[in-house]
C-alpha positions, -999 to +999 in steps of 0.1 A: -244-066+142-257-042+115-225-032+097-218-009+069-184-014+050-166+012+032-137+004+009-126+009-027-093-009-039-080-045-037-068-041-002-103-037+012-117-070-004-105-096+022-121-075+048-152-075+029-151-113+024-147-117+061-177-099+069-198-119+043-186-153+056-196-139+093-227-140+114-231-100+110-255-085+086-238-063+060-265-035+053-245-017+027-213-011+011-198+024+001-170+029-026-156+053-048-176+061-081-163+038-112-136+051-130-126+051-169-095+026-172-072+020-199-067+034-232-103+031-243-113+046-209-137+018-201-159+029-173-148+001-143-163-007-110-134-009-081-128-041-066-149-037-036-183-028-058-174-062-078-171-081-045-202-066-029-223-075-059-214-110-059-228-112-023-259-092-033-251-062-011-266-029-017-239-004-031-234+030-025-211+053-047-217+088-036-196+116-048-196+133-016-207+127+021-207+161+032-236+183+039-257+156+053-254+135+021-238+106+039-259+106+070-292+105+048-277+074+034-270+059+067-305+066+078-318+045+052-297+014+062-293+023+101-261+004+108-247-001+143-208+000+131-194+013+100-159-003+091-136+018+068-108-001+049-091+025+024-121+040+012-104+071-003-121+101+015-122+117+047-157+112+065-173+142+079-182+145+117-219+139+115-212+107+095-187+093+121-212+102+153-242+084+134-236+050+140-241+036+176-205+022+179-189+048+157-167+041+126-135+015+129-109+020+104-084-008+094-049+008+088-019-007+073+008+005+095+018+005+134+002+039+142+011+066+150+038+055+124+028+063+088-007+080+090-019+086+055-020+074+020+008+051+016+018+035+048+029-001+031+053+016+006+068+037+033+075+010+054+095-010+030+113+027+015+127+030+050+139-004+053+116-012+085+119-045+097+084-046+108+049-032+103+014-043+109-023-036+109-040-011+136-077-008+140-087+025+155-117+045+162-119+073+133-124+108+145-121+138+125-083+139+121-061+121+093-055+085+113-056+102+146-081+083+164-079+060+195-061+028+188-082-004+193-061-035+182-028-038+167-014-070+147+023-067+140+041-084+108+078-090+102+090-074+070+116-098+051+150-082+036+137-086+001+100-083+005+083-059-018+052-036-012+032-059-033+041-088-013+030-071+019-001-057+003-012-094+001+001-102+041-016-071+052-048-075+038-053-108+051-041-098+088-064-068+084-093-089+079-085-111+109-078-076+129-110-063+118-132-097+130-112-096+163-121-059+169-158-065+161-158-095+185-145-073+213-170-045+205-197-070+208-182-082+243-174-049+255-140-060+262-121-030+240-097-007+257-089+021+231-057+038+238-047+076+226-023+081+201+011+097+212+009+125+184+045+136+192+055+102+176+032+107+145+046+105+109+025+115+080+028+100+043+013+115+015+004+100-021+032+085-041+048+102-074+064+086-103+094+111-096+101+090-064+115+062-088+147+077-100+174+061-086+202+083-069+231+060-075+255+080-049+231+066-021+240+035-003+232-001-018+206-010+010+188+024+004+186+018-034+173-019-027+148-006-006+139+019-031+131-009-059+112-034-034+094-003-018+081+010-051+072-022-065+050-027-086+039+011-087+052+035-093+083+015-098+120+024-098+141+034-125+172+048-139+187+058-177+209+037-196+221+056-228+194+081-226+168+054-225+144+045-193+158+013-175+128+002-152+143-019-120+118-045-111+140-067-087+174-060-070+197-081-047+221-069-022+257-080-024+287-080-005+310-072-036+331-039-030+341-017-059+362+016-062+341+026-093+320+057-093+284+052-084+263+039-112+292+024-130+284-014-143+311-032-125+299-066-141+279-075-172+287-113-179+264-137-160+253-109-134+245-074-136+264-055-109+262-017-104+282+003-081+263+022-053+276+052-031+288+034-001+313+013-021+291-018-025+277-034-055+238-038-063+229-068-087+200-059-109+181-093-112+150-080-133+149-051-154+131-033-186+144-013-209+119+013-225+099-001-251+109-037-244+097-066-222+107-073-187+134-100-183+162-113-160+195-103-162+210-128-182+185-124-210+190-087-209+227-088-210+225-114-238+203-089-258+215-054-251+246-037-255+257-029-221+293-034-207+315-030-178+324+006-172+289+020-186+273+043-162+238+045-153+218+073-147+231+096-172 
């Protein structure tokens, strides 16, 4: 089958590699334009472009697919199918209908839950015990197309968004290849989504990272692991930002006010709104290196009774 691939970030790369290792012909790869990165603003290609060039694929980086621009590119390569994995733009109707088998999207959630830009983060933030990958037939809506195939993945109690990215990107490649196989065999049975059960999730902001210590311990733990490694959870210590990279749940109860440092020797325990303590395992004070709690306690002025978040 002649396949065009559309994707941009690291998450998309395993899918492109799977196609490269398959019997299918990748006739073109679409990704977002190169962007300036870092303090020196060096123009840098997206991960999918780098992978595509390794395989010698033709790369397209259009600034728009509208007004026939996208279809004009498809006419050059004549794909039977377009695979879309975190491409980063909505595809116009004429583009969606051009390939013989349309456009199939690999989405990192159990649709219709978590339609939109941050499905992996939201699953962890909300304390879900399960997530997965859905392949769907793209239509004009935001992740509203018919479901083609679903693969479920458990979420561990301490698993972070970064951990799940790696797992789900690999599962996504498996789901994509199975879906393509079923398209070829004519054995797919698309299922319409239940739109009444849909939840939409947008882009993340740094403001989501500020910890509210009046919330329950589990909620704060989910916030830390759900926003790791970007945009990251944080609180304040003596007016300085304290980033929280890793935390652990405890069964330690306390009557101290939320945000109060309950233990600062050997362990760093902080009171939460439900009367339980959250253990801070890895932290980073503004302008300092990331370190584990023991090293942090040895080198910083923090004591039992101090209050975080103020």
